[in-house]
Residue, then its C-alpha position, 0 to 999 in steps of 0.5 A: x500500500x502507498x503511503x500518504x505524505x504529510x508535509x509541514x514546516x514545524x510551526x505550532x499549527x503543523x505540529x498540532x496537525x501532525x499529532x492529530x494525523x498520527x492519532x487517527x492513522x497508523x504511522x505505517x500509512x503516512x510519511x512525515x516530511x518536515x520541509x524546514x528540515x528537508x528543503x530539497x523536498x519542497x519542489x516535490x511538494x509543489x509538484x504534488x499540488x501543495x500550496x501551504x502547510x500542513x498538508x496531506x497528499x493521499x496515495x491517489x494524489x489528492x492534496x488536503x490542505x489542513x488549517x493554515x501554518x505557512x504558504x510554501x513560498x515562506x517555507x522556501x525562504 
């Protein structure tokens, strides 16, 4: 089974959402990507359709933007 990818930037909104996501789904089903620490994955997130974080990209390619922590352009800088 392909995993969902949860992108975040480490802000309080993102960390809270990460904890909630991991409460309702198995860690085996979700890859957590901290874009503040792995900036080389920002382009991947953009190509997937992520515009802001926190966001969850499902295995079938749907992007679920969760609350609002930061725009992806802010994470780049």
